[in-house]
C-alpha positions in Angstrom: 5.3 -40.1 20.8 7.6 -39.2 17.9 4.5 -38.4 15.8 3.3 -36.0 18.5 6.7 -34.2 18.6 6.7 -33.9 14.8 3.2 -32.5 14.7 4.0 -30.0 17.5 7.2 -29.1 15.6 5.2 -28.4 12.5 2.6 -26.4 14.4 5.3 -24.4 16.1 7.0 -23.8 12.7 3.8 -22.6 11.1 3.1 -20.3 14.1 6.6 -18.8 14.0 6.3 -18.3 10.2 3.0 -16.4 10.7 4.4 -14.3 13.6 7.6 -13.4 11.6 5.6 -12.8 8.4 3.1 -10.5 10.2 5.9 -8.7 12.0 7.7 -8.2 8.6 4.5 -6.9 7.0 3.9 -4.6 10.0 7.4 -3.3 9.6 6.9 -2.6 6.0 3.6 -0.9 6.7 5.4 1.4 9.2 7.7 2.4 6.4 4.7 3.3 4.3 3.1 5.5 6.9 3.4 9.2 6.1 2.9 11.6 3.2 4.2 10.8 -0.3 4.3 13.3 -3.1 3.2 11.5 -6.3 3.5 12.2 -10.0 1.4 10.5 -12.7 2.7 12.4 -15.8 0.1 10.8 -18.2 -2.9 11.7 -16.1 -5.0 14.7 -16.8 -3.1 17.8 -15.6 -5.2 18.4 -12.5 -4.6 14.8 -11.3 -0.9 14.5 -12.4 0.5 15.5 -9.0 -0.7 15.3 -5.4 -0.1 13.5 -2.2 -0.8 10.0 -0.9 -1.3 10.1 2.9 -1.0 6.8 4.7 -2.0 6.5 8.4 -2.3 3.7 10.9 -5.6 2.9 12.6 -4.9 0.1 15.0 -3.5 -2.7 12.9 -5.0 -1.3 9.7 -3.4 1.0 7.1 -5.7 3.7 5.8 -5.1 6.6 3.5 -6.2 9.6 1.5 -5.3 11.0 -1.8 -4.9 14.8 -1.7 -5.2 16.7 -5.0 -5.1 20.4 -4.5 -7.7 21.1 -1.8 -9.6 17.9 -2.3 -9.1 14.7 -0.3 -10.3 11.3 -1.5 -10.5 8.3 0.8 -8.5 5.2 -0.2 -10.4 1.9 -0.2 -9.2 -1.6 0.5 -5.6 -0.6 1.4 -3.4 -3.7 1.5 0.3 -3.9 2.4 2.1 -7.2 1.6 5.8 -7.0 1.9 7.0 -4.1 -0.2 3.8 -3.9 -2.2 0.8 -1.7 -1.5 -2.5 -1.7 -3.3 -5.6 0.5 -2.9 -8.5 1.8 -4.8 -10.4 5.1 -4.9 -13.3 6.9 -6.6 -12.1 9.9 -8.6 -15.1 11.8 -10.1 -17.1 8.6 -10.0 -14.4 6.5 -11.7 -12.9 3.7 -9.7 -9.1 3.6 -9.9 -6.8 0.9 -8.6 -3.2 1.6 -7.6 -0.6 -1.2 -7.4 2.8 0.0 -6.2 6.1 -1.1 -4.9 7.8 0.8 -2.0 11.6 0.9 -1.8 13.0 3.0 0.9 11.6 6.5 0.2 10.4 5.9 -3.3 7.3 4.4 -4.8 6.7 3.1 -8.3 3.6 1.5 -9.8 0.6 1.7 -12.0 -2.9 3.2 -11.8 -5.6 1.1 -13.5 -8.9 2.7 -14.7 -11.5 2.1 -17.3 -9.4 3.5 -20.1 -6.2 1.4 -19.3 -3.2 2.0 -17.1 -0.6 4.7 -16.4 2.6 5.0 -14.4 2.8 6.6 -11.0 5.9 7.4 -9.0 6.3 9.0 -5.6 8.8 10.2 -3.0 8.2 10.2 0.7 8.3 13.6 2.5 10.9 13.8 5.2 
């Protein structure tokens, strides 16, 4: 009987950890939703500023990168805690963005075939 109580307690603990963890991640994802103005000062001029637009589609986060009049779909958007990662094809080149979100600011790196560069962003109000 004691073994059953311990097993049920462990199962309940794991279940609660998953629920709380998912709720926390969902809360962080909600903080991400919206439009962010980004700067990548070492990128070629035409790509050095733009917008990151994050939306919710059911329980998934999706997004677009807007550079001037062009919109590029984000791929494989993942939100874990205060971290967000995604990829995109820019003129045939796959880039990967790894960033940390704190309140209304974003800092991270963009990786591509030539190396990495810094990216920062501020959320529009």
